[in-house]
N, C-alpha and C positions, 0 to 999 in steps of 0.2 A: 503493500498500498504505500508506504512511503517513496521507495525509489516512483514509484506511480504518478503520484503529486508532485514531486521533482524534474520528473519527465514532461509533465506537462505545466509546468511554470517551465523550464526550456523552451520548450516548442512554442508557448505562448508569445515568451519573449523572443525567438527569431522570427514569427508572424508579425509582431509588430513591428522589427527591427526592418523585414523588407518592404513594409507599408511605408513606413517613414521616408526608407532610401528613394520611392516610386514619389513623395510629397514633397521631399527638399531637394529640388533643384536636379530632379534624380540624372537629368536628361545632358545637363550641360555638363558637371563635376561628380557623378556617385552617391551625390547625399552625403559626402565624405564620408564612406565609406574605405577602409584598408585592413588589410590581415595578412597575418603570417602564418608557416606552417614549419613545425621542427621536427627532428627526426632524429635519436641515435640509438649505436647499436656498436655493441663489443661484445668478444667470442674469447674464449681462453680455451686452449689444447693442451694435452699434454700430461703432466706430471698434474695439474688443474684444467677442470673444463667449466668454466661457466657463459654463461649466455645471459646479454644484458639488454634491454630495447624502454626505450623510451620516447614519447609522441607528445606533442603541442602543436593545440592549433589554438588562434585568437583574431577574432574579430573584433574593430572597432570603428565609430561613426563619430563624429563631432561637427555640426553647423551652426547654424546660427538658431535653431531652436532646441536640436538634442545631442546629448552626449550618456552610447550607448557604450556595451560592452561584452564580451559572450567568449567563455572559454575551457578549454576543452582536455585535459590531461591526464596520459597514462604510462604506467610504470610497473613491469614485468621484470624480474631477474628469476635463473634457476643457477642451482649450484652443485656439483658433484659432491655429496659427501659419503664418507666412508660409515656404513649402518649394518647392527648384527639382527641375522636373519633368525626363522624361527628355530633354524638347527644351531643358533650360534657361531654361525657362519659369519668373518666378516666380509659387506662386498659392497661394490660400490654404485648409488645409487643418484639419477639426477632428480633434487626434491628444489619447488616453488620456496626461494625466500623472500620475494617481494611482489606485492599481488594489489595494485592500486589505482583506480580511475577517481576523476575527482571532476567536476564541471560545474559551469556557472552562468550567470546574465547579470546585466546591471540596466535599467532603465533610468536617464535621467532627461528629467524635463527641463528647460532654460528659463530662469526668471532674469535674467539680464545676462548680458555678455560672463559675466564670472562665475556668478549665484547656480544652482539648480532644486530641483527635488528631485532624489534617488530613491528606486526602489530596485534590490538585489536579492539575489536567491542563490544558495550554494548548495552542492552535494557532494559529499566524499566515502568512496568506500572503502576502507584499507584491510585487507586480511591479518597484516600482522603489525594494523599501527594500535593507539593505546584506545582507541574508538572503532568498532567494526564498522559502524557508519552513523552518518551526522549530518544533518540537510538545518539548514536555518534559510528566514527569509526575513527581512528590514525592508524599513521604510527610514529614509533620512535627509539632511541636508547636502550637499556636496560645496565645495568655493576652489575657483580656479587661484590662486594665489599668486603665480607665476606663469607668465605666458608669451618667448621670446621665441629670436631664430635659434639658441642653444639651449634654452632651457626652459622645463616647464614640470612645474607643482601643484599638485588638489589636494583637498582632503576634503573625506565624508562623516559623516557621524552620525547615527541614530539609534534608534531600539528596533529589536528584532524577536524571533521566536526562535528555540532551537530544539532541535530533538535526534537523539542519540542514542548509540546503543555501545556502553563499552565491551571492551575485546574479552573471549571468553575465559574466567580463572581456572588455572590448570590446580585441581587437587588429587590427594595423592588420599585415596580412602581403602584399606587395609590391604596395602601393597599396589592395587589398580591406580593406574593416572588417568584421571577424567578429566572432562572439559565440563567446565560448571557453567551455563549460560546465564549471562545477564542481563538485569530489566531494562527497559527502555526509559530514557531519563528524560524531559521536560524543563524548562526553562525560560526564562527571560534576559535577553541579551543587550550586555549594548555593543555595537558595529564600531569601527571604526577603522579606515582607510586611508592610507598614506601612498600618494604616489610620485617620484622622481623622476625625469628623464632629462638626459642632459648629453648633448653631442659634441664630444672632443675636439674629431676633425671631422672632415667631408664624409671620411668612409668609415668613421668611429663612433660611437654610442653606448653610452652605460643607462639602465633604467635599476631602479629599487621599488620595488611596491610590500609596502609594509601595510598586513592585515592583524585584525585584532577585536575576536569577540568574547567581552567578560561576560561572567552571568555568577551565581551566586557559588553554585557548585563547581563551576569549573570554566578557566578561562583559557580559549587558544588564542597563538599565536602564530604568527604563518610571515616570513621574511622573503621574495624572492628576487634575489640581484642577479645583472648579466650584463657582461659585455658582450657587445657584439661588432666584427669589423665585416664591411663589406668587400667581398671579391667579383662581384657586379651588378646593376642595378637590382637585381631580383634576389640574389643570392648571396649568401654571408655565411662566418663561422662566430659559434656564439660561446662562451664560456659560461655557466652557471652553478650557481648555490643557494641553494631553499636550507630554510630551517623552520621547523615546523617545534611548539611545544605545547603541552598541555598542562595543566597545575597541577588536576588532581588526578591518578591514572590510579592502578590497581596492582598489589604487590607483584612483581617479579618485573615491572613494565617498565621503561625510563619514558621518562619524561620529552626527550627530547632527540626528535630524528634528523639527520641532514642529509643531503641528496646534494653530487657534485656532478656535473653535466657538461658532454662536449658535443654540440650540435651543428646537424648542419639545416641552413634557416633557409626559407624559400616566399620572399615578400610579395604581395601583389594586392 
């Protein structure tokens, strides 16, 4: 049910984006739309075998009336590990060690060239994270504090509603290790977003996005930093570093996760 609701939210946002693009002088400037796709793959063989895939899709629109965005991220990692089978033999087996996907959208209606009202939604599924899944919807106020040829700085803040299920807890009952399913949590949160873009040179740019969703039960923080170097007008190489942190986690689960990526980017 939660996935269905979040999927419906994202589809509705995408549909509204399309309508806005047509209304906002789409014939001459595509309604202010731009986007990029990222892909990274790493494979190791020999004494150690592993496979890692991560992909990202981002769309944004900004014109005199709208400031919208949409994103979809996927991460999957498999690693060969030594395990003991039922007969006591040690064998090599490929196991999934990372399996995460998340997506979100925001729709911003401008009150003037700098301020706007924004509605946002986000869904995250992480098989090995602190929360198995989490969904957040919010309504708030946004402000573009700085925008020139090289810099752009914007802020968003507002109340929201969060629903999530903590990761399963591993318990040992009479020598038998089992997974204990956790109950779904609900809470009102305060959402804050800070986005900064800086063009260092004609072909090099830096971007940092900081997200916080603060509630009485858990505070979630995420920071995404990336440095991109353009090779052509469409292609670029990007190094990214992501930090995700939950203030309240179950025993045996770390509060902070990090991810470093090197991706090929296609801009459109």
